[in-house]
C-alpha positions, 0 to 999 in steps of 0.5 A: 485537524480534518482539512477537507476544504476543495475535495470534490465528489469521489468516485467508488473511493479507496482509501491506500495507507503506507508507514515509514518505519517499523513496518516498512522493510526497505521502504517497500511500503512507503515506496510503493505509495510514493509511485502511486502519488507520483505516477497519479500526481495526487493532490494533497488535501489534509495534513495531520497536526504533526505536534500530536502524534510525533516525538521530534527527537525521534522524528526530527523536522528538516530545514530547506532554503525555498527562494533563498527564505529558510522553511521547516518541513515537519514530520506528518501524515499527509492525504491526497486524492487522485482521480483515476478516469477510464471506462471504470473510473475509481479514485484512490484516497493515499494516506502517506506518512511517517509511524507516529511516536504517541496517541496511536488511537486518537491518530487512528480515529482521525484517519477513520474520520476522514474515511467516513468524511470521503465515504471510503468504500475499502482500507488497504494498508501496505507494509513490509517484513524480513523474511527467509526469503530468497532475492531470486524467486518472485517476492511473497506477498501475503493479504490478511484481514481481520473479518473473517467475511472478507477473508472468505469472499476476497480469497485473503487470509484471516489474521492469526498473528499474536506479538508485538505490532505495529502502526499497521496492525492497530489501524487494521484492528480499528477498521475492524471495530469501526465496521470498516473493511480493511485488508493488509498487503505484507511483502516480504524482504530478504532479511540478508539484503534488507536496506532500502531501496528495494524496488522488486519488493515495492513492485510485488505490492503494486501488482497485488493492489491491482489485483485486490482492486482490480485497477491498472496501475502506471508502473514507469521503470520500476519493472526494470528498477526491480531487475537492475536490483536483482543483477546487484545482489546477484552480484554481490552475493557471488563474491561471497561463498557462505552468501551464495549458499545460503541463498541456494538453500533458501531457493531450495526450501522456497521450491520444496514448499511452492510446488504444490502451489504451481496450479493453473490458479497462479497462471491465471493470475499472471495471464489476467495481469497480462491481458490488464496491461496489453489492452491500448486505450487509457484504461482504468488506470489512467489519471485525469487532470481533474477536468474530466468526469465528476468534479462537483463540490457538495457542502454540508451546511450542518458541519461547513465541510466538504462531504461528498454523498457515499456511492452506491456500493458495487458487488466487488469483484473476487480477487485472485488469490495471494501469491504463496507463502515463504513460511514468514506469514507467523511473522506477519502483523495484523 
């Protein structure tokens, strides 16, 4: 069910999606989207009908007490919008949900219907997978797309994955068939410490998203959480000599593989991120309370739905290349 009542005209909107479940190792992707929603105070404007897509014996509803009244929360997918002001305002449409149990094609078509109604320029899907990567090194994040032109212009990898896939891969392919530019960002989570949360992987996804859409994202306490997480895993690894030796072997393999990647380009990418965060003022990552900027409501008289006009397309800036891989790209899904 599409409910677009009360959605203002959006400025150069990008849809960012993440799904709990198979595509979300360490809950890194869903936590990244929750962080965006929390930091920018997203306003939920629609939800998919849970009856259409979820097996409630797999994803059970929860009961809670609200003011002495028992209520039920059903597993579903919700859409929210965040208004981002500053010198270069841009709005985000956040799609946050659980991987559906059934009717995946209808599910993807419904999400693409929202994207069309809102004039979305590009869809970015966040995911996380288990890989042979050491927790002591930067988290590898791969940016992949099914669109050869998009891969070339945005310096991404063109996906070559073959094998079982999840809703991230299905939505990516649905975007390709619908002619909607789409990118998937995959973080590699150490398989020997896969339990959630993994703030280091979440931080890596947000940094890569920041580079991709040229938007400063407020990180809050996430960097400190990532450091504390690594210290905790260091302590656990030090208590087991076999684990410590295994981590050391992963470090050696990673360092050897990435030696040619320690180039001026990687240094420049980190320096640009530093400059973006050093600048004072609200900047492009400052969220408004909805009273600033555009807030015009337009209605399509033929359908009765709020339908913002599609803003003029700006030439997207060329983002920096993705971080080096640790050899997990063969298991990266679409």
